[in-house]
C-alpha positions as CSV (number, residue, x, y, z in Angstrom):
1,M,-45.5,36.0,0.2
2,R,-45.3,39.8,-0.2
3,P,-46.3,41.6,-3.4
4,I,-43.4,43.1,-5.3
5,T,-43.6,46.9,-5.5
6,L,-41.7,48.7,-8.2
7,R,-40.2,52.1,-7.3
8,P,-38.4,54.6,-9.4
9,H,-34.6,54.4,-9.2
10,S,-34.2,57.6,-7.2
11,E,-36.5,56.3,-4.5
12,A,-34.9,52.8,-4.6
13,S,-31.4,54.2,-4.0
14,G,-32.7,56.3,-1.1
15,A,-31.6,59.5,-2.6
16,P,-33.8,62.6,-2.3
17,H,-35.3,64.3,-5.3
18,T,-32.2,64.6,-7.6
19,R,-33.7,65.9,-10.8
20,I,-31.4,68.4,-12.6
21,K,-33.2,71.7,-13.1
22,E,-33.4,73.1,-16.7
23,R,-31.6,76.3,-15.5
24,D,-28.6,74.2,-14.3
25,M,-28.6,72.5,-17.7
26,Y,-28.3,75.8,-19.5
27,K,-25.5,76.9,-17.2
28,M,-23.6,73.7,-17.8
29,A,-24.1,73.9,-21.6
30,I,-22.8,77.5,-21.6
31,F,-19.8,76.5,-19.5
32,L,-18.9,73.5,-21.6
33,G,-19.4,75.5,-24.8
34,G,-17.0,78.2,-23.5
35,F,-14.5,75.6,-22.4
36,L,-14.6,73.9,-25.8
37,T,-14.2,77.3,-27.6
38,L,-11.2,78.1,-25.4
39,T,-9.6,74.7,-26.0
40,I,-10.0,75.1,-29.8
41,L,-8.6,78.6,-29.7
42,I,-5.6,77.5,-27.8
43,G,-5.1,74.7,-30.3
44,V,-5.3,77.1,-33.2
45,L,-2.9,79.6,-31.6
46,A,-0.4,76.7,-30.9
47,T,-0.2,76.0,-34.6
48,I,0.9,79.6,-35.5
49,S,4.7,79.8,-36.1
50,P,6.4,82.2,-33.7
51,V,8.7,83.5,-36.5
């Protein structure tokens, strides 16, 4: 009977090193923050009466 070896999930799935870099996290946060701001701004402008 073979001993059971526990491997991290990334190794177990066969994927190469897939850790997200901090720099990419900052870029994603800035992008999502800008997208949220733009969405809210469009929503606010949509409530203004055209008259």
